[in-house]
C-alpha positions as CSV (number, residue, x, y, z in Angstrom):
1,X,1.6,21.4,8.3
2,X,-0.2,19.6,5.5
3,X,-0.5,15.9,5.0
4,X,1.7,14.6,2.1
5,X,-0.1,13.3,-0.9
6,X,0.8,11.6,-4.2
7,X,-0.6,14.8,-5.8
8,X,2.5,16.6,-4.4
9,X,4.6,14.6,-6.8
10,X,5.1,15.1,-10.5
11,X,4.0,12.3,-12.8
12,X,7.6,11.2,-13.3
13,X,8.2,11.2,-9.5
14,X,5.1,9.0,-9.1
15,X,6.5,6.7,-11.7
16,X,9.8,6.5,-9.8
17,X,7.9,5.9,-6.6
18,X,6.0,3.0,-8.2
19,X,9.4,1.4,-9.0
20,X,10.7,2.1,-5.4
21,X,7.6,0.3,-4.1
22,X,8.4,-2.6,-6.5
23,X,11.8,-2.9,-4.9
24,X,13.8,-1.6,-7.9
25,X,17.2,0.1,-7.4
26,X,18.0,3.4,-8.9
27,X,20.0,1.7,-11.6
28,X,17.2,-0.7,-12.4
29,X,14.7,2.1,-12.5
30,X,16.9,4.1,-14.8
31,X,17.0,1.2,-17.3
32,X,13.2,0.9,-17.1
33,X,12.6,4.6,-17.6
34,X,15.4,5.0,-20.1
35,X,17.1,7.8,-18.2
36,X,20.3,8.4,-16.2
37,X,20.7,6.8,-12.8
38,X,21.6,10.3,-11.4
39,X,18.2,11.5,-12.6
40,X,16.4,8.7,-10.7
41,X,18.5,9.5,-7.6
42,X,17.5,13.2,-7.9
43,X,13.8,12.1,-8.2
44,X,14.2,9.9,-5.1
45,X,15.5,12.8,-3.0
46,X,12.6,15.0,-4.1
47,X,10.1,12.2,-3.4
48,X,11.6,11.7,0.1
49,X,11.4,15.4,0.8
50,X,7.9,15.8,-0.5
51,X,6.6,12.9,1.5
52,X,8.6,13.6,4.6
53,X,10.3,10.2,4.6
54,X,14.0,9.2,4.8
55,X,14.1,5.8,3.2
56,X,12.8,3.6,0.4
57,X,10.8,1.5,2.7
58,X,8.9,4.5,4.1
59,X,8.2,5.8,0.6
60,X,7.1,2.3,-0.5
61,X,4.7,2.0,2.4
62,X,3.3,5.5,1.7
63,X,2.8,4.5,-1.9
64,X,1.1,1.2,-1.0
65,X,-1.2,2.9,1.5
66,X,-2.2,5.6,-1.0
67,X,-2.8,3.4,-4.0
68,X,-4.9,0.6,-2.6
69,X,-8.2,0.2,-4.3
């Protein structure tokens, strides 16, 4: 099994993950990215699957741990 990486995500999924880490809801993210809320929810489910997590908090922690400089 391979270790998940931010590189496993598309650029748009990384953008959505950033907003998850900022604590934004799907609705708020959809307004920020100018897309449908359903699209953001679909991105979230793909992000969770790619990273092997089940919740926003786990995805946010993964993001924070992998973007620190």
